[in-house]
N, C-alpha and C positions, 0 to 999 in steps of 0.2 A: 777025370778032370782032376783028381787026387794027384793021378802021375806026371799030367802033365803041367800042375803047377811047381812039383816038388822039381823039374828039370828045368825050369825057367827061371834064369840067376834075377838074383835079388837086388833091387833098386836100393842104395845105400840108404838113401833117405827116408822111404819105407821100412826098410828094416828100423832102423832108429825109432821111428813112429812106433813100430811095432814092439820094442822092448820099451817107451815107456809105456805102454797098454801094459805089459806083461808084468812089470812091477806093482800097478794097481791088481792085475786079476794076473797071476802068474801060469795057475793050472790050466788054462787056455790055450795061451801061447805056448807051454811046454808042448803039450798034448799036439799042436799043430806044427811045431817047428822041429822041437825035439832040440831044441840048444842048452847046453849047461848051462843055469845060470852062476854067477858069482853070489855065493853067499856072502854075506855081511852080518858078524857075529856083533854082535851090540850088547857089553856085559852089563851094560844097565838097563832100569826099568822105561817101557813105556811112558813117553811123556815127560823123560827127562831132559835137560839141555843138549845133548850130545843126542840122543834119541831124535827130536825133535828137527836136528840141524841136519843129520845123516837122510830124514825122510822127506827134509826139504829138497836136496840137489838128488834124489835118488833116482830121478825120473832123466837129469841131465848125464850122470852118471853113467845109466844104461844106456843112452844114446850115443855118449862117448865110446865107448866099450863097444856095442857093439851087443850085447848080450844082455836078456834079465837082471834085475839085482832082485836078490831074495831079503829082506833084514830080518835077524833072528833074534829076540832078545834074552837073555841069560843072562840075568841078574843075580845078584847072589855076591856078599862079602866084600861089600864096596867096590865090584869090577873084577874078582881075582874068579868067580866060577866060571864066566865066561870065556876070562882071556884064558885060563888051564887049558879048555876046549880049545881053545885057538892055535895053542901052542903044541898041541898034537895033529891039527890039520894036514891033510896033503899038502905038498911043499909041489901044487900044480898053478898057485895064482887063481885059480877057483873059491878059495875060503880066505877071507879076509878080517880084521876087527878091527872098529872103532874104538880108542881108548881116549881118555879124559884125564886130568891131572892126577886121577886116584891112581893111575898106573904108573908115577914113581913119588905117590906118596904112598902105597900101601907096603912096600917092603921096610919102610922105617917104623910104620903103626903096628904091624900086626908080626907077633912071633915067629912067624912062619906063613911061609908065602910059596905054593908047590913049583915055582917056574922063577927065572929071573929076569927081571924089567930088560934089562937089554941084551942079556946072551939067548936067550932063547925064542928073540924075538925077527925078524927083517922090519924095520923102518923103512917107510914108506912116504910117507908127507904128512906134515902141520897141515891139516884143511883150513882151520881160522881161529880166531880168538875172539873175546866179549869180556870186556870191563866188570866187576862189582864194585858196588858201593858200599860206604857206613854209612848206615842210616841210625834214626834216632827216632824213638816216637813224640810226639810234638810237648808232650810235658817234661822231659829232662830239658833242662836249663842250659843249653847250649847248642850254638846256630853253626860252630865251622868249628872243624880241628882244635885250634887254639884253646878254645874255650871249654871241648869236654875235655883234655889233656889236664886244664887247670882245676876243671870239677872235680874230675879223678885222682888227682892227688889231692885236693882238700877232704875227701872223701873215700878213703882208701878201703878196697871193699867192699864197699855200700851199693857201689851201680852191677846192674848187670848186662851180660851178651848173651843171646841167644846163636844156637849152629844146628844147622840140619843134620849134627851126629855127631860123636866122637870122631877124629881125625880125619873127619870130611875138610875140603880145600875150604869150605867157609868155617870152619873149626881152625884153621890153619891159620886161616887170612884176617881173622881179629884175633890172633894170637900173634901174628906178625906185627898188629899194631902195638898188642898191651905192652911187648918187646920194648919194640922200638919208642914209643913214648916213654915208658918206665913207670910204667901207672898200675894197679891191682882192679883189675874187674872180673868179677862171677860166671863162669862161664856156664849154661845152662844147656844139655844137649838138645834134641827134640830128636823125635824119626821121620824125619823127611822135611821137604820144603814145607808143604803145605800146612803142619800144623806150627811151624815158626815164622810164617808170615802172618799166621790169624793171631800169635799171641802177641806178636811185633805189632801189628796193627791195634788190637786188644790192649797194648799197653802190660801187660801181663811180663813182657819181657823189653827193657830199655834201650838196649842195641841191636844191631845185627850189621853183617856181614853179608851183602845177597846180590845177587845178579840181576843188571840194571833194566833190564827185560821187563822180570815182572814186578820190578818195583817201581817202573819207571811213573806209570800213572798214579799210584797212592801219593810220588813225590810233587807232582803237579797238582793234586786235588789238594793238599798240605794233610791229609792222613799219616805219611812220614814226611823225617826233614830228612835231609839230604848232607851229610857231614862232610864227603871226598869221596872222590871215584881212587878203583885200587892202580890203575894206569897208569903206566911215565907221563902221557897223555891225554888231556882233556878228551872225552866223549862225544861225539855227535849228540848221542843221545838225550847228553844232558849238559848240554855245552857253558852252563852257568855255573856247575859246580865245578870246583877247584879240584887237584889232585890231592893226596894224602901229601903227596912228597912235595909240593909248594908250600903246602902249609906249617912247614917246623919239620917234619922228619924225612927230608930228601931220601934214603936209603928204601924207604916203602914201595913195594911196586911188586904188582901181583894182578893177574888174568887168567881165566878160564878157555882153556882151547881143546880141541879136537885131533884127532891123528889117524891115520890111516897105517895099521903093521899086519904082518903077514907072519908063519911059524919062522922060526928060523932056517937059513938056508933056502930060500925062496931063489929060484934062479934067476938073476939077471936080468934076462929078457922080461921076465914079469915081473919086476921089480920096477923096470923102465916101461913098461903096455899099462900097468895100473897106476902110475905117477904122471904120465901122461893121460889118460884117460881121465883123472880127478881133475889135473889141469884145465885139458878143453873143458869140461865141465861144469866147472865153476866161471870158466870165461862166458856163459850162456848167460845172457842176462835175467831169464826167468828162474835159474841157481843163486844167482848172486844176491839179486831180490830178496828171494827167499831165505838166504841165509841172513840178509840185513834183516827183513823182518823176524828173524829168531833173536835179534841181538848180537848177529855175530860179522865180524869182518871178515875178508878173505885174506889168510896170511901164508898162501903156498907156501911149503921149503921142498927143497931137494931129499933125496932120500938120504943124503950125507949129511945136511944140514939140519936133518930131523934127527940122525941120529948124538949129532955133538949137542943139538936141545934136550934130547932125553939125557945123556951124562950130565949135561950141568944142572937142568933141573934135579936130578935125582939127588944129585951131591947138595944142593938148596935146600929142598926138603926135607933134608936128612937133619940137619942144622935147625930147620924150625923144630921139626918134630922132638929132637931133642930138646930147644931152649921149653916148648908147652909141657914135655915128660908127658907125653900120649902112649900108653902101650894097651893094646886089645889081643885076646889070645887068638 
């Protein structure tokens, strides 16, 4: 039976279903079919936004590529630890990485990064993006950005904002606001989103820039007040909340994003195969809906557009880091 099964051509739809099953239980599928999996290095912790988004679309990526997908979390140093492994991976298209804003922030924040954010990777695609929102505890007597700017100018250095850590995109998002508004607000760094959200909700810190998805329920309940979203356009998740840009800070624009990359020198055929695989995956309703549930919108970009995007964001974030005077060992 075993040899007879192996010699029979495998129906493509059946293979897609098996690849999806392999995502949930890869060991059994490998033993049965011997298919080499797509190893996805996630340089962030389990439960992070990027991790949740990739796991949401993983089964669809497996279907589209016709191979099992295995996600490996290698967190540390804001994504540097895992990405350092990715850049040393074989250039065969069987190991890729998923990166977020930190990839273009870290070179300016850390004194030393063991790889070059552009030269040592092969861009594959930007997958999706998610807005952030500037929130305040209800005790803060400001109902919008204009009122917050006026309040901060009347009390220089007396207001505070929390972030998920020094040099994180949420820290820099708040510093972008401070710079654009020309106000003085004290920074209180936390170790991660969980402690930050707990203290914003408790009123221990007054302000924060946070992801829309985990904040939306607290905003609707009145536990947090949304002052403005960070993206250039309003978000369907909070359509009643104006952007920061439309409230007097026209140069302010920021969003969280995730992208797929490979090691430098990845053959063009493999880049195209992976790009088309992700493109087909996010076109599947189940993957698109899963991304939306994670707070992301699909923003597939070609490898060339992704490379240009990385270069632009690297320069833009370097300027923000200089303004914020952030430096870590």
